[in-house]
C-alpha positions in Angstrom: 17.8 8.0 4.5 15.9 10.4 2.3 15.8 14.1 3.4 13.0 14.6 5.8 12.2 18.2 4.7 9.8 17.8 1.8 9.1 20.9 -0.2 6.3 22.1 -2.5 8.1 24.7 -4.6 9.7 26.8 -1.9 7.3 25.6 0.8 7.7 22.8 3.3 4.9 20.1 3.3 3.7 19.5 6.8 1.6 16.4 6.3 3.8 13.4 6.9 5.8 15.1 9.7 5.7 13.9 13.3 4.6 16.2 16.1 8.2 16.4 17.1 9.2 17.6 13.6 6.3 20.0 13.5 7.4 21.5 16.8 11.0 21.9 15.6 9.8 23.7 12.4 7.5 26.0 14.4 10.4 27.0 16.7 12.7 27.5 13.7 10.1 30.0 12.3 9.9 32.0 15.5 6.8 30.4 16.9 6.2 28.7 20.3 6.8 25.0 20.4 3.2 24.4 21.2 2.3 25.6 17.8 3.7 22.3 16.5 1.2 20.5 18.7 -1.6 22.7 17.3 -0.5 21.9 13.8 -0.5 18.2 14.5 -4.0 18.4 15.8 -5.3 20.4 12.9 -3.7 18.2 10.3 -4.1 14.7 11.7 -7.3 15.0 13.8 -9.3 17.8 12.1 -7.8 17.3 8.6 -7.6 21.0 7.9 -6.6 21.7 4.3 -5.7 25.4 4.9 -4.0 27.4 7.6 -7.0 29.8 7.5 -9.0 27.2 9.3 -6.6 26.9 12.2 -8.4 29.3 14.4 -6.4 28.8 17.6 -3.2 29.8 15.9 -2.6 33.5 15.8 -3.2 35.4 12.6 0.5 36.5 12.6 1.7 32.9 12.8 -0.8 31.7 10.2 0.6 34.3 7.8 4.1 33.0 8.5 2.9 29.4 7.9 1.2 30.4 4.7 4.5 31.8 3.3 6.7 29.0 4.4 4.6 25.8 4.3 1.7 23.9 2.7 -0.6 21.6 4.6 -0.3 18.9 2.0 -3.8 17.6 1.9 -5.5 17.6 -1.5 -8.5 15.8 -3.0 -8.3 13.1 -5.7 -8.8 14.2 -9.2 -11.1 11.3 -10.1 -13.4 8.9 -8.3 -15.1 5.7 -9.7 -17.8 3.8 -7.8 -18.5 0.1 -8.5 -21.9 -1.5 -8.4 -20.5 -3.6 -5.5 -19.7 -0.4 -3.5 -15.9 -0.4 -4.2 -14.5 3.1 -4.7 -11.4 3.9 -6.7 -9.6 7.2 -6.4 -7.0 8.7 -8.7 -4.4 11.2 -7.3 -2.0 13.4 -9.2 1.4 13.4 -7.4 3.4 15.6 -9.8 3.2 16.6 -13.4 2.0 13.7 -15.4 2.2 11.3 -12.4 -0.8 9.4 -11.0 -1.5 6.9 -8.3 -4.5 4.9 -7.3 -6.3 4.2 -4.0 -9.1 1.7 -3.6 -11.7 1.6 -0.8 -13.3 -1.9 -0.3 -16.4 -2.0 1.9 -17.4 -5.4 3.5 -20.1 -5.0 6.1 -18.7 -2.9 9.0 -15.1 -3.4 7.6 -13.8 -0.8 5.2 -10.3 -1.6 3.8 -8.3 1.1 2.1 -5.7 -0.1 -0.4 -3.0 2.5 -0.8 0.0 3.0 -3.1 3.6 3.6 -2.2 5.3 4.4 -5.5 4.5 5.9 -8.9 4.8 2.9 -11.2 7.0 0.0 -10.0 10.5 -1.5 -10.7 9.4 -5.1 -10.1 7.7 -5.5 -13.5 5.6 -8.6 -12.5 4.2 -10.0 -15.7 0.6 -10.0 -14.5 0.6 -6.4 -13.1 -0.4 -3.3 -15.0 1.5 -1.0 -12.7 4.8 -2.6 -13.7 4.1 -1.9 -17.4 4.4 1.9 -16.5 7.9 1.5 -15.3 9.2 3.2 -12.2 8.5 6.9 -12.0 9.3 7.7 -8.4 8.8 7.0 -4.7 5.9 8.6 -2.9 6.7 10.7 0.1 5.0 10.0 3.5 2.8 13.0 2.8 1.7 11.6 -0.6 1.0 8.2 1.0 -1.0 9.7 3.9 -2.9 12.0 1.6 -4.5 8.9 0.1 -6.0 8.3 3.5 -6.8 11.7 5.1 -8.1 13.5 2.0 -11.0 11.0 1.7 -14.4 12.1 3.2 -14.9 8.5 4.4 -11.5 8.3 6.3 -13.2 8.1 9.7 -14.9 4.9 8.6 -11.8 3.2 7.4 -11.0 0.2 9.6 -8.0 -1.4 7.8 -5.2 -0.3 5.6 -3.3 -2.5 3.1 -0.2 -1.3 1.2 -1.1 -3.3 -1.9 -1.7 -0.6 -4.4 0.9 0.7 -6.9 4.5 0.1 -6.2 6.7 -2.1 -4.0 6.5 -0.8 -0.4 9.9 -2.4 0.7 11.6 -0.5 -2.1 10.4 2.8 -0.5 10.9 1.6 3.1 11.9 5.0 4.7 8.7 6.7 3.6 6.5 3.6 4.3 7.8 3.3 7.8 7.4 7.0 8.5 3.8 6.7 7.3 3.2 3.7 9.5 4.7 5.5 12.5 2.2 8.4 11.9 -0.7 6.0 11.4 -0.1 4.2 14.6 1.2 7.1 16.8 -1.3 7.8 19.7 -0.6 11.5 19.2 -1.6 11.5 15.5 -3.8 8.8 14.0 -3.7 6.1 16.7 -4.5 3.2 14.4 -3.7 -0.3 15.7 -0.8 -2.0 13.9 -3.0 -5.1 13.7 -5.2 -3.2 11.2 -2.3 -2.5 8.8 -0.9 -5.0 6.3 2.1 -4.4 4.0 2.6 -6.5 0.8 5.9 -7.2 -0.9 7.4 -9.4 -3.6 10.3 -10.0 -1.2 13.0 -7.4 -0.8 14.9 -8.8 2.1 16.6 -5.7 3.5 13.3 -3.8 3.5 11.4 -6.7 5.0 14.0 -7.0 7.8 13.7 -3.4 8.7 9.9 -3.6 8.5 9.8 -6.6 10.9 12.2 -5.0 13.4 10.7 -1.5 13.4 6.9 -2.1 13.4 4.3 -4.7 14.4 2.1 -4.5 11.3 1.1 -7.6 9.3 3.1 -8.9 6.4 1.8 -10.2 3.0 4.2 -12.0 0.6 3.3 -11.9 -3.1 4.1 -15.5 -3.9 2.1 -16.5 -6.9 4.3 -19.5 -7.7 6.2 -21.7 -5.2 8.6 -23.1 -7.8 11.6 -20.6 -8.1 12.3 -20.9 -11.9 8.6 -20.6 -12.7 8.2 -17.7 -10.3 11.1 -15.9 -12.0 9.2 -16.0 -15.3 6.2 -14.3 -13.6 8.2 -12.1 -11.3 11.7 -11.0 -12.4 12.5 -10.0 -8.8 12.8 -13.7 -8.0 16.2 -13.7 -9.8 17.7 -11.2 -7.4 15.6 -12.0 -4.4 14.9 -15.8 -4.4 11.8 -17.0 -2.5 13.9 -19.7 -0.8 16.1 -17.0 0.8 13.1 -15.1 1.8 11.6 -18.1 3.6 14.8 -18.6 5.5 14.7 -14.9 6.6 11.1 -15.1 7.7 11.7 -18.2 9.8 13.8 -16.0 12.1 10.7 -14.1 13.2 7.6 -14.9 15.3 4.3 -14.9 13.4 2.3 -16.7 16.1 1.3 -13.8 18.3 0.8 -10.2 17.4 1.8 -10.3 13.7 0.3 -12.3 10.9 1.9 -13.5 7.7 -0.1 -14.1 4.5 1.0 -15.5 1.2 -0.9 -14.0 -1.7 -1.4 -16.3 -4.6 -3.1 -15.4 -8.0 -4.3 -18.6 -9.5 -3.7 -19.2 -13.2 -5.5 -22.2 -14.7 -3.2 -25.1 -15.4 -0.2 -22.8 -14.8 0.3 -22.7 -11.0 -2.5 -24.9 -9.7 -1.2 -28.4 -10.5 -0.4 -31.2 -8.0 3.3 -30.1 -8.1 2.4 -26.6 -7.1 0.0 -27.8 -4.5 2.7 -29.9 -2.7 5.2 -27.0 -2.9 2.7 -24.6 -1.4 1.9 -27.1 1.4 5.7 -27.3 2.2 6.0 -23.5 2.4 2.8 -23.3 4.6 4.2 -25.8 7.1 7.1 -23.5 7.8 4.6 -21.0 9.2 1.8 -22.9 11.1 -0.2 -19.7 11.7 0.1 -18.3 8.2 -2.7 -17.8 5.7 -2.7 -18.5 2.0 -4.9 -16.1 0.1 -6.1 -17.3 -3.3 -6.9 -14.6 -5.8 -8.7 -14.8 -9.2 -6.7 -13.4 -12.1 -8.4 -10.7 -14.1 -6.9 -10.1 -17.5 -4.9 -7.0 -18.4 -4.0 -5.9 -21.9 -1.2 -7.8 -23.8 -0.9 -10.5 -21.1 -1.9 -14.0 -22.1 -2.0 -15.8 -18.7 -5.1 -18.1 -18.3 -7.9 -17.2 -16.0 -9.2 -19.9 -13.6 -12.9 -20.7 -13.2 -14.9 -21.1 -10.0 -14.8 -24.9 -10.2 -11.0 -25.1 -10.6 -10.4 -22.5 -7.9 -12.7 -24.4 -5.5 -10.9 -27.7 -6.2 -7.5 -26.1 -5.5 -8.9 -24.6 -2.3 -10.3 -27.9 -1.2 -7.0 -29.7 -1.7 -5.2 -27.2 0.4 -7.8 -27.4 3.2 -7.5 -31.2 3.1 -3.8 -30.7 3.9 -4.4 -28.5 6.8 -3.5 -25.2 5.1 -5.3 -22.1 6.4 -6.6 -20.8 3.1 -9.1 -18.2 1.9 -10.4 -17.0 -1.5 -10.3 -13.3 -2.0 -13.6 -12.0 -3.2 -13.3 -10.1 -6.5 -14.3 -6.5 -6.2 -14.7 -3.5 -8.5 -14.3 -5.2 -11.8 -16.5 -2.7 -13.5 -14.3 0.3 -12.5 -10.9 -1.1 -13.5 -10.0 -1.9 -9.8 -7.0 -4.0 -10.8 -3.9 -2.2 -9.8 -2.6 0.2 -12.3 -5.5 0.2 -14.7 -7.0 3.6 -14.0 -3.7 5.4 -13.7 -2.5 3.9 -17.0 -5.7 5.1 -18.7 -5.1 8.6 -17.3 -1.5 8.6 -18.6 -2.7 7.6 -22.0 -5.3 10.3 -22.0 -2.8 12.9 -21.0 -0.2 11.9 -23.6 -2.9 11.8 -26.3 -4.1 15.3 -25.4 -0.6 16.9 -25.5 
């Protein structure tokens, strides 16, 4: 387990800590235990960015807090707004380190796509984040800040861990974040409104399935192992066939949903052979959903994009075989909404200016 006391310089970051942890800190600093409950209310319900705003905490105790701690809420450094209403935010999470968050509005539903790492170890061929390499895990405070620092947070209906990084490779901080998102005493979000995406890290998935009730999304993208390995190097160490066996031990028919994410590349993973392999996987999970995604080109990657006619034909063939399938609507193309694009641009700009 990673150390639970997170520091900013010599100061402890309070965002990302449970009410119990906040009470323990308050007592250790000579304050009443109820100060911890007050802190939890100000941070998670009122989203106070400064101790000066915490008016029901005595001035003496606020001075102690200012010396020893930092709230941990800070605004994004950039915001881009698409013509379709999608918003992309860029956060600085350390010197020269950036992560992205995307808000996707669809009618009354507002989905927030958040990051769990700076860069990524998985290095999937089609993903810009992987081109940055791995630069560190985000703490629970840095993950939660992507939510609570946004003015629109009260209107967010769903959260997906599908931004930068592999959530199961940062499982301690992801689970801590989920605990705070779903705790009735903090943010009280239903686990049914949270989905975590993974390429398939079995030990992390097992902990996730046993310790929370959130939905699971598997980045599949090719059902044939040796072809998947060419797209996703993680397949070599974490084979999809072993993942399927693990997932079959869990119930996905009641509270929890499983989705298989599938970026479609024309003539590359949408052939009759791929179709039959997908159908076979789907039949292992009668209530699963297959989510087809259009590929949008990134620099230096020569994978072929599909067109609407090809995508629809693949969709129709899956439906004809009783697969529960959807096509994800493309959003935010005019603001580099593809994962890793905006942060990569920021890195390039920073390095150029130095």
